[in-house]
C-alpha positions, -999 to 999 in steps of 0.1 A, spaced: 551 -562 263 577 -536 271 593 -529 304 590 -495 320 623 -479 329 625 -461 362 630 -428 343 596 -433 327 579 -428 361 568 -393 372 594 -374 391 574 -373 423 569 -411 422 607 -416 419 614 -392 447 589 -409 469 605 -443 462 638 -430 473 623 -416 505 606 -449 512 639 -468 506 659 -448 531 631 -445 557 638 -479 574 674 -468 581 663 -435 596 636 -452 616 662 -477 630 679 -447 647 646 -435 662 638 -409 635 617 -405 604 617 -386 572 587 -370 554 585 -355 519 573 -319 521 577 -306 486 596 -309 453 605 -274 440 623 -276 407 655 -296 413 652 -293 451 635 -319 474 623 -306 508 619 -330 536 611 -329 573 631 -349 597 612 -362 627 618 -380 660 654 -384 671 666 -369 637 649 -336 643 673 -327 671 703 -348 662 735 -327 655 744 -353 628 711 -351 609 725 -327 583 754 -351 576 729 -380 573 707 -358 550 736 -348 527 758 -379 528 730 -404 528 696 -392 516 708 -366 491 735 -389 476 710 -417 472 684 -394 457 709 -380 432 719 -415 421 684 -426 415 668 -393 404 695 -374 385 672 -344 380 674 -336 417 703 -313 427 698 -311 464 678 -323 494 670 -298 521 655 -301 556 627 -277 565 610 -268 598 
């Protein structure tokens, strides 16, 4: 029986796993994150709750979510917040 490597999973499944892994940290600060779309090498997310209006949300998105996403899903170049 062979083990499945994380890279063998579909792209959307790997992106969703990363979103789910960072969600508890975002929720701890009164916010939430929702996957909106994957367009090529760009992941689009919606920040909710306290994160929607927080001036630090872009730093959290880039320094936290995007960095973690790029480490675990190297095909992804950037994570963007929408609406």
